[in-house]
Every structure is written in structure tokens, then in C-alpha cells.
N, C-alpha and C positions, 0 to 999 in steps of 0.2 A: 876314356876313364882315367887313364894314366896321367894327362895333363891337369884333369880336375883334381887328382890325388896330390899332385905336386904343388898346385895352388893353395889347396886346403891344408897342406902339411900332414897327409895321411901316409903312414908307413905301408910299404909293400905287403907286409904279412896281414894287414887289415884289409887287403884288396877285396877279397870276396864278401866280407861283411859291408864294405862300402857300396860296392856294386849292388849288393841285395837291397840295401836301405835306399839307394837312389831310385832302382826301380819301383820299390813299394811307394816312395814319395811322388814319383811321376804319376802311378796309378791313382794314389789318392786325390790328387788335384785335377783329375779329368773333368771336362766340362759337363758331360752328361752324368747326372747322379747315378744312374743305372751303371756306368761304366766303372765307378768307384767300387771297390771290394768291400765286403763286410768286414768289421773289426776283427772277428773271430778268424777270418781268413788272413788279415794282416799279421796277426800274432803268429798264426802257424809259418808263415813265410819268413818273418823276421828271425824265428828261431830254427830256420832251416829244416822243419818238418815237411815243407812242401816247396816246389820250385816250378810252379806253373804259370805265373805272371809272366806274360811276354814283355819285352822290352818296348816302352813307350818313347818315341823320339819327339823333340820338341818342334821339329818341323810341321808336325800334324796341327800345331796351335794356329799357323799361319791362316788356316781357313775357318778359325773360330770367330764368332761374332761376340767380340768383347763386350758390346754394349749390353747384351743380354745376361751377362754372368751376374751372380748373386753377389750382393756388397760384402757379405762375410766371406767370400771366396777370396776377394782381393786382400783382406786382412790377414787371411791364411798365408797367402804369398808373401806379404810383407813380413810376417812373423818368421817364415823360413828365411827370408832375406837377412832379417837381423841374425839369426841363428848362425847362418853361414857366412857372416860379416861382410855382405855385399857381394859375394860371388855368384848368387842366384840371379841377381838384378843383372850382372854383366852377361851371364848366359842367356838372359831373357831379351836384353837389347840386341844380341847377335842374331836373334832367331825370329823377331817380329817386325812389322812395319813400323815407320817411325811415328805415324798417327796413332797407332795403337799404344805405344809407350807414352804419348802425350796424354791420352785418357787414362791410362794407369796412373800416371803421375798425378794427375788432377784428383782422382778419387782418393789416392793415397794421402794427399794434402788435406782434403776434407775430412777424411776419417781422423787424422791426426789433430786437426783442430777440435772436432767433436770430442775426442778423447781429453784434450786439455781443458776444454769447458767443464766436462763431467768431472775432473779431478778437482777444479775449483770449487765445485757445487759440493763435493764430498767433505770440504773442511768445516762445514757447518751442519750441526745436527739439530733436526726440527724438534723443538720442544712443545709444539703447539699439542694441546690436548684434543683427542678425537675418539670417536667410538668406532669399534670394530665393525664392518659390515657383517650381515648373517653369514654369508658364505665363507669369511674368514674364520668366524667363531667355529663353523662346522668343521673346517679344514684343521683348525688346532685341536679340537676334540678328536678328530679321526687320527691325527698324529699321536695323541696321547694313547688312544687304544692300540695303536701299533706295537708299543712296546708291552712285553710280557707283564701283566697285572698280578699283584698278590691279592688272592680272594680269601675270605675267611670261610670256615666251614659251614657257617649259618647261612651265607650267601649261596654256596653250592647246595646246600640241603633244600633251600627255597626253590632254586633255579631247576632242580631235578626232581621236585616234588618227592622229596626224601627218598631220591635214588630209586624211583618207581619203575622207569622204562630203561631195561636193560638192552643195549645194542649188540654187544658180544663181550667175550672174554677170552683170555689168553694167560699165557705162564707169567706175564707181568701185571696183571691187573684186569678189572672189570670195567667196562665202558658203558656210561649211562647218558641218556638224551636229556638235555636241559635247555631252557628258554629263559633268559634275562628279562628284566622289565622293560628293555628298549627293543624287545622282540628279536633280539640276536640269539639264534640257535646255536647251541654248542654241543660237543661231546666231552663228558667228564670221565676221566680216566683215574679210577681209584686203584692207587698202586698196592702190591701185596708182594710178600716174599717169605722166605723161609726164617728170616730174621731181620731186626731193625737195621742192621748193617746193610743187608741185601736191598732193603727198600731205599735205604739213602743213596746206594751205588745206582739203582734205576733211576731215581730222581735226579740225581745230578747228571748222569748220562743223558737224559732227555733235555733237561733244561738248559745244560751248557752247550749242547749241539743245536738242536731245533730252535732254541731261544734266542739263538745268535745269527740265524740265517734268515734271508728274505729271497724267495724265489717261487714263481708261479706254480712249479712242479713238486713243492715241498709243502706238507701239510702246516697250516699256521698255528702257532701256540698263542693263544689268547692270555693265558696266564696259569697261575699255580697256586696250590694250598698246601703249607707245611705247618700243621699244628698237632698238637698231643694227640687229637683224636682223629685226624684225617690227613692223609697225605695224597694229593690228587693233581692232575694236570688237566687243563682246560683248552680244548683244540676246536678248531672250526669245524662246524658239522658238515659231513659229505653226505649229500642226499641220496646217492646211489650206491652208497656201501662200497664194498671192496671187489676188487676184479674177479676173485675166484668163484663168485656166484654167477658170472656171466661166462666163465669158461667151461665149467664142468657140469652142465646140464644140456638136455636136448634142446631147450628152447634157446635158439641162437638170436639173441635180441641185437647183438652188435655185429655189423658187417665187418668184412676183412679190412676194408679201408680205415675204419674207425679204429680197429685193432691196431692198426700201423700207426696211427696217430697217438694211441696210448703208449705203445712201445718206444715212439720217438720221445715223448714227454718224459716218460720214466728215465730214459737215458739221459736227457737234458738234466733232471733233478740229481741223478747220480753224479754226472760230470761236474756239477756245480759244488756239490760236497767235496769231491776229490781234487778239483783243480782251481777253483775260483774263491773258495773261503780263505779266510787269513789263516787259520789252521786246517789242515786236511781232516775231514770227518769220514771215518770208515762206518758202515752201516751194520755190516755183519749179517743181516736178515733180510735180503731182498727175496721177496716171494709173492705169488698173487694176492695173498691175504692182507699183506701189508701196502698194497697199491690202492688207494682209495680214490674213487671217482665222484666229482661233483655233479650239479645238476645237468650240466653240459658234458658230461663224461670226459672231462678233462682229468688226467691222472696226477696224483699228488703221493709222493712217497711218504709214509708214516712210520710209526712205531720204532722210536730211537732208543729203546730200552737197553739194546745192545751196544750202541753206538759208542765210538771212542774218538776222541781228539788226538791228534799227533801233529807234531811240528813237521814242516816240509823237509827239513834236512834230515830227518829221521827216517830212513827209508823202510826200517824193519821194526816190528813189534812182536815181543814175546808175551803169549797170552798164558793167563794162569789157570784158566778153567775153559770148559767147552761152550762155544757160541754158534749160533745159527740154527737152521733146522736141517735135519737129515733129508737127503734128496736134493737140497739146493746149496748147501755149505760145502766147500771144499774139506774132506774129511780130516785134513792138517789143523783145521781150527780145534779139534779136540786133543790136539797134542801141544806140549809146552814147547813149541819151536817157533822161529821168527816167521812172521808172515807179512805181507804187503797189502795195501789197497786193491791188489788185483783179485783179491777173493771175492769182492763185491761184483767183479766182471764176471767171474765163473758163475755166481749166483744169478746174475742178470742173464746169462746164456742159458741157464736151465729154465729160467722164467720164459725166455723167448721161445724155447721148444714147446712149452705148454701152450702158449698163445698160438703158434702154429697149428699145432694138433688138436687145440681144445680138449685137452684130456691130460690126465696125470702122466708124467714121465714113465712111471712104472705102473703097468696094468696087467698082473698075472692071468686075467680072464681071456687075453687076447693070444693069438698064435704066437709060439715062441719067437718068431722073427721080428714080431711087432710089439712084444712085452715091454722092452726098454726102448722108448721112443728115440731118444738121442742116437742109438746105436743103428735103429732102422734108418733114420734121417741120413746118417753117414753112408750107410749102404746104397740107398736110392741117389744119393748125390754122386757117389763114386762111379755108379752104373749109368748115371745120367738118365734116371728113371724118375724124375721127380713128378711126372704126370700121374702115374700110379699112386704117389703118397698124396697128391692133391685131391684125387678122386676119393681116397680112403678118408680124408679129412674135411671132404665137403667144400673145398676151394675152387671157386671159378675160373676158368681159363683166362679171363681178363686181369686176374690177379697173379697169374704165373711169375711174371717178372719180380714182383714184390715178394712173392713167397720165396723164390729162389735166393734173392738177395738176403732175407732175414734167416734162411737156413744157413748160408754160408758165415754170416756173421756169428750165429750161435754156435757153430762149430768152431770158430776161432775163440770165443769167449770162454770155452771149456778146454782150452789146451792145457795140457799136463803142466808144462813150465809156465810160471807166472810171467815171464818176460815174453812169451809168446802170445800172450794175450793182449788185444789193443787197449789203448786207453779209452775211457768212454767218450771223450770228446771225439775222438776218431770213429768210434761207433757211430755216433749221432751224425758224422758226415757221410758214412757209409749207408746208413738207413735212409738219409735224405737224397741219396744219389749223387752227392758231391763228391765222393771219393770212389775210386775203383776199389773192387774187393778182390784181392789175391785169392789164388786157388788155396782152399784150407788144406792144413795137414791132418792126417788122421789123428783123432784123440785116443783110438782104441787099437792100434796095430799089434799089441802084444796079445789080444785076444785070439786064442786058437778055438777050434770047435769045442775042445774039452773044456776051456775056460768058460766058453759062454753058456754050456750046459749047467754051470754051478749057478747060473741066474743070479750074478753079481749085482748088487743095488746100483753100483756106480763104477762102471769099467773105465779105464783112463788109459792115456798115451805115454809110453816111456820112450818114444823116438825122440832122435835130435835133428829134426828138420830145421829148415832155415825160416826166419819170419821177416817180415818188413822191419827194416832197421828202426823206422819212427816210432814202432810200437815199444821198443826195448826201453826200461826204466831201470829196473834192478831184478836181482836173481835172490830167490828164497826157496827153502826147502820147506817151510812150514805150510805155505798155501800152495805147494805141489800136491799132486795126487801120490799119494803114498803106493810103495809096490803093492801089487794085487793080492794081498793076503786076505781072501774073502772072509775066512772065519774071524780074523781079528777086526776088520771092518764092521761085519755084522754085529759083533758084540758091541763096538762102539756106538752103533745105531741103535741097539736095544737099550742100552743103559741111557742115552740121551732121550729116547721116547719116554721110557718109564719116568724119567726125571721130568719130562714135560708135562705128562699126564698127573703127577702128583702136584706140580705147580698149578695146574689148572683146577684141580679139586680144592686146593687151599685158596684160589682166587675168588671162590664163591661167598666168602666171608670177609667183613670188613672189620679191621681190628680197631676197637674203640678204648684200648688200654691207654691211661695217661702215662706221658713220659716227658723227660725233659730233653730239649734238644742239644746234642753234642755241640762242643765249640766249633768245630769244623763245619758243620752245617750252618750255624749261624754266621760265619765268616762267608760261607758260599752265597747265602741270600743276601748280604749285604753288598757283596760284589755284584750278583745279578742286578740289584737295584740300582747300583751305581752305573751299571753298563747300559742302561736305556736312556734316551735323551731327555734330560730335564727342562722344564719350563721355569726361566728366571725372571724376577722382577726388574724393571729399569733401575730401581734403587739398589739391588744387589750388584748389578754390573757397573755401575757408577762407583760404588765402593771398590769393587775389584780392581777397576782401571784407573782408580784415583781421578775420577772425573774425566775419563778418556784423555790421559795426559801423554801417554807414550805412544806415538803413532808408528806402526810397524811399516805400512806400505798402503797404497790406495790404488783403486782402479775405476772402470767404469760404472761398476756394480757397487761399490761401497768402500769404506775405509776400515782398515784392520788396527785394533789397538792391543797392546800388551796388558794382561791382567793378572792378579793372583788372588785366589780365594783364601779363606781363612785357614783351610787345612794345607796350605802352602802349595796347592796345585797351580801350576802356570798355565794360563790359556790364551788364545788369541780370539779377540772379540771383533766380529765383523760387522759394522753398522750398514745397513742396507740404504741405499738412496736410488732415486730414479727421477724421471721428469714428471711423474705422476704418481699418486697412490696405488693407482691400479698397477702400475710398472712394478712398484716395489712388492706388492702383493704376489705378483707373478714370480 
């Protein structure tokens, strides 16, 4: 690698980074598709969270049948060659047979000719009128429905038969079943709160978060209504309801493998919110009631009434009010202290315990050693007696490995220090068996026999153990577990529970009092309307681009022109082209 670094003018201080990138590149261009890593693994390797990809030598390519390689594979190699200014081709020449180089060169030449021809075709824009095929009309309609739509109160009253079928209610609103004229089933959530300001905060929290996300494991927002007489959110209808009704009854409809799939899907949804969105989204209320199941029992994280957007460079957020549900939320959420997105990881850990045990974490009707389930799991794990816990929870022996893995992950997720809790993306890898799980630290070492007799609702760790470095992101006291002052914590829980019950009682009525929209809400609704993809006419684009006058660039897929709309918004308009209409539509 030293000789390569000299040729490519890479400094010695960047040696480690260069070697890592070289290894990743060599794995990415492997002949067999199954030998190439997943992009999620590539990301972990590049940012040094993982160092597991072995070095691949170029000599292994000598035995490769280059005739059978995919055409695009050669184009990727050509791209790498251009980026490295020819150094890759030099390395390639020194490691393969002469006839292979000849074949490679011929394919590159053909590809280049094909690219030049495509570019020449790009310079003309077809003006022939044509009718859209039926499937294209359907596709455009589907795209139009993908973005959150603005519904009228009249439309929602008709769809819900005047809010006739109540699906459920919470502190944030009541949810009604609805059916639109196109047979689409929806769940209409009518917002309520102690004041108009509170309703507006809930509305903005949900629309600004879930309205801007698209992930299989997040419930989809069809649209919203914000009128004088009705504030509502329209979600996709989830046929199997929430997860809690399958966990806390004697009829075990879901097997342990299906529960494991639900756990993995939920973790993927939370990981998307934390690590893949443009702005990090903190949910603040992960619990079984907020995990909805579709007709195939695929999980979707729902209820973003407490969610908050935060910039990625802002590692801590100071909360001004209580958030979350007692028993799932870190107690620090009720204090005006800085917190991080690791509070969701803690809640996920509590959810994981309830999925393992198919019971509430706190059950005072059980023997004292079992009444606080997380503490009991830690005790069994520490003594290597998971078999007894499996029998008590009705888990079969064939699911032992899965159970032990989930228990260890749950113990890591509820660690006292936020930086000791793993990132949700790491949780996904551990759940899928792609990452080894370190031996968990005790979340409860401070609890003596006397302390446990106090029946603390949520005992926690004050230890200073070591954790895997890859999990460390930031430190915060806010979503740490506070010092175990049981009386203070119990009072916080009682106040929060009373507040929740009052909110539930208020949620049973729908406010119909007329009022004017505040200017901030008008601006927010306008911003949301602009955030969704719009359908433009050809005339609008011709005016914006001055009849496609300024060419920015072109490729085999189309030409890109500079444009300016009447509101001074500058855009890049890509005119698609291809060898056929079918190719363009694809």
C-alpha cells in the first residue's frame, strides 16, 4: 500500500483511511454478487465501526471468467479508473492475463461509443404528442397519493360515517376508522388537547416528522385536516391493531419467531428515525401500544405526537415538559435536563423485555423476585439460568438462542449511562446475528436487598463499567437514570399518570368551536404543501427554463437544464430520454 499511496499522492497520516477504503473497494467489486457486502455494512466499515472485511488480493481475479461478468460491472471498474486517474488500470494490467485485458478494453470501447450516441440523442427533445398508457396514469396517481394530502372536514366526516367507528383513544386524540370512495381504508386521528396551542404542537409534531419520512416500518401518513372545526391526521389503516393486545393475554396467537421479526422491524424503524433521516427524529414514546401491525403482522412505529426534530450536530436537547409513558420512558424525561436520542433506545429495551416475557414489566401479583421483570432477567442471565426464565415465559427450547440474544440486547438498551446504550442500527445487527453481543453490564448494581424491598418501579445502574467504543456517541445526564430516590420518582410517575388519565377523558369529545388559524400555522401548512413533489405542466417548465436554453449537463439517462420559477426558486430540470418510450417510463 505504501507504493500505491506514493503514486496517488496520499499522505502518511491518511494511511489507515486509505487502506480501509481500498479493502472496501476490493470487496465491492467481487465477481460473485453474494461476496459483495451490504451497503449498510460498507457504511459501518468506512466509518470505522467495524473492521471485519478481510483483505482481498487482486491475484484472485486471475481465475475469474471475465466473459461472464455483468456489463455494468465493467462500467463500475471504468469509473474507479477515472477517479483514480488511471492508477487502477495500471494495477489491473499487472495482475491479469493479456487476453483478459483485450476483452476488457473492447467492452470499455463499446460502452463509450454507446454513451456518446446516447448523449447525441439527448440534445433533441421529443415534441410529439402522445397519450399516457394506463399503467403510467396509475403510477402518477400513486405518486400523487404518496405525499400528505390536505383533506376537508366534510371529506373526513363522510369517510368515517360522522366518526362512527372508534378504534381507540389516547392522551393525544381519538382514532376512527374510515373508508374513502376508492376503497382505501384509513385511520383518522382527531387531535385534542388542553388548549389550542397544545393541539397545534401535536399537529406540527406529527406532520413535520412522519409526514416527511418513508420507511416500511413507519406508519404512513395519508394526509391531514386543519380547519376551524376539525384538526385531524389521516393514517393508513393497520388491520391487526397494536402489539399490546397480542402480548398481554393468555391466547398466544404470535409465535416467538414472529415476535422476533416484529422486534427487528421495530428496531429498523427507530434506526431510520435516528440515523437515516435528514433531521434526526426522536420519538419519545416507544411502547407496545404504539407498535401497529398490518395484515401480515409487519410492525410499524406509530403515534408521533411527542416526536421532535433535531439537527444532527445538536447532540443534546433540553425538554420543557414531561414526555413519554411511565415504565417505558427514562425518568429524566420529566426533568428540564439535556437528553439525547438514546432515550428511545431505553424505551425499546423496556419494550423488548415485555416481548420476551409476554407480560407487563411490573406485576405486583407475582412473587417478589419476579415482579420487576428486567431485574429478574438480569438475575437469571447473571446466574446463567435462562432455562428457568424460558419455562416461566412459555418459550420453547428451539428458541433459546434467540431468547438469550434478545435478553442481552435489552439489558444493554436500559443501561444507566446513555453512551453505554448501543445505537439502534447496532441493535438491528445484533438482533439479526450479524454482530456479536458483548457481555452486558448490570443495570442494577446499586440495588441492595433493602432497596429492592421498596419495590422501586424502575431500578437502575450507577456503575462505571466499560462498553463497546462503537456505541459511544455523547454523554448526557437528562436521559440518564436519576439517583434512586424512590419517593421522588414515584411522585413523578403519579403526576404523569394523573395527567394522562385527564387527557384521555378530554379526548372523548371533539372540539367544534370556530377559530381563526394563527399565522404560524398558516406558514407551517404552506411549507408542508411545498415539501411534497408537485406535478408541473410542460408549459411551466418551458417558461422556467427559457425553452430549455441553459444546458447544465447530460448523460445516458437525460439532459439537465437550468430553470427559475416566478418565485425566484432556482431548479435543475432533467429531461428523460431513452431508446424507447418503455425505457423512459422505467
